[in-house]
N, C-alpha and C positions, 0 to 999 in steps of 0.2 A: 218354678222348679218342679220336675216330675218325680214320680215315686222312685225311679231308678237312681236319680241324683241324690235323693234323700237317703236311700239305702247305702250308696257309696260313701256319702258323708258320714253316716253312722259308723260304717266299717273303718273309715280312716281315723275317726276320733278314738274309737276303741283301741286301735293299734298305736296311736301316737302318744297316749298317756295324758292327753288334755282332759281336764275335768268338765269344762263347760265351754260351749261355743254358741254365740248368738249371731245370726245373719239377718240383716234388715235390707230390704230392697223394695222401694215404692210402697205398695200396699201389702207386702209379704214380710212376715217375720217368723223365724224358727229358732228355737233354743233347744240345744241337745246337751244333756248332762250325762256323763259316763260313770260318775261315782254314786254310790248309794243305791238303794233298792227302788224299783218303780213303785210309785204311789199315786193313786188317782188324784189325790189332793195337790200333787205337783203339776198336773196337767192344766195348762191355761189355754182357753179358746179365745184368743185376742182378736184375730181378724180372719174372716172367711177367706180361704185360699183356693184358687183354681190351680189344680195340679198340672194341667197341660197349658202351655203357653206357646203361641205360634212363633214368638221371637226369642225363645230361650237359647242361651249360649252356654251349653254345658261346660265346654273347655274353659271359657273365661271365668266362670264361677269357681271351678275346681282350682285353677291356677291362682286366683286371688286368695282363696282360702289357704292354699299351701304356702304362699308367700307370707301371708299374715301370721300363720302358725310358726314358720321358720323365724320370722322377725321377733315374735314374742319369746320363743325359746332362746334365741341368742341374747335378748335383753335380760332374761332371767339368769343365764350363765354369766353375763357381764356383771350383774349386781351381786352375785355370790362372792366375788372377791373383795367386796367392800364391807365396811363395818357400819352398823346402824347405831347412832347415838340417840338414846331414848330419854324421855322426860323422867326425872326423879320424883316429881311432885305434880299435883293437880294445880292448875292456875291459868293465867293468861300469858301467852307467848309474845315476847317483844324482841325484835331484832336489833334495836338501838336503845340507848339509855334515855333519850328524850327525842321529841319529834324533830328538833333542829340539828341533831348530830348524825353522822353517818352510821350505817349498820356495823355491828361488831365484826361480822364476817360476810364475805360475798361468795358467789359461786366461783369455784376454781381457786380460791385463795388458800395459801399455805398457812396452817395454824400450828403453833407450838404448844407443847404440854403446859397447862396452866393458864393459857389465854382464855378470855371470856368469849363464849360462843353466842350467848343470848341472855336475856333476863326473863324470869318467870315470876309474875306477881301472884302471890297467894296471901289472902287475908291482909291486904294493904302492905305486905312486906315484899320487897323486890329482891329476889334470889338470883345471884349471878351464877350461871352454869358455866363451869370451866371445862376445857378440853382435857381429857385424860391421857392424850398421846399426841405425838407429832403426826399431822395428817394433812390431807388436801380435801377441801369441801367439794364433793361431787354433785350433791343435790340438797336443796333446802326443801324439806317435806311439809313445812307448815307455813301458812301466811302470817304476816305480822299482825299483832293484836287479835290473835285467835285463841279461844278457850281450848285448852288441851287437857288430856287425861294422864294419869300416872302410867308410865311405861309406853307412852305413845312415841313412835319414831319421829324425831325432829330433823336429823341430818343423816345423809349418807356420805361417808368419808372413805378415802383411800389411805390406809395407814402406811403404805410403802413410800 
């Protein structure tokens, strides 16, 4: 990447509203952050970079970056219409009541209000977490048998 490419990338990021972008390619890595003040402690000198490359493809890098940014933006807009179900307690997340039973819910399953979504073990007590609305499971955000924190997102659901 040459200096002009880096300058164009910085301008694009400042106009797009993206907070941070990291690009890695072979022995080259650049991270650009647009929010916050510039601070010398934020600067990392990870890998020496040669700014002129005989085989650089400016258009290819710019197109890839634009496509990636568009995809991330559309994913964020898509997730805004969904509801996040968060953990009411600290404990260990379980998708099933025992190892030989099927999970309470699967991806894309329809769940009715009052149905059990998961079990959270806290201090040797198994707490059943019930769904508070009729919804469809869009994404399961936690792996089975994983320690979780209070208010940690567990499921992404579509209430419609």
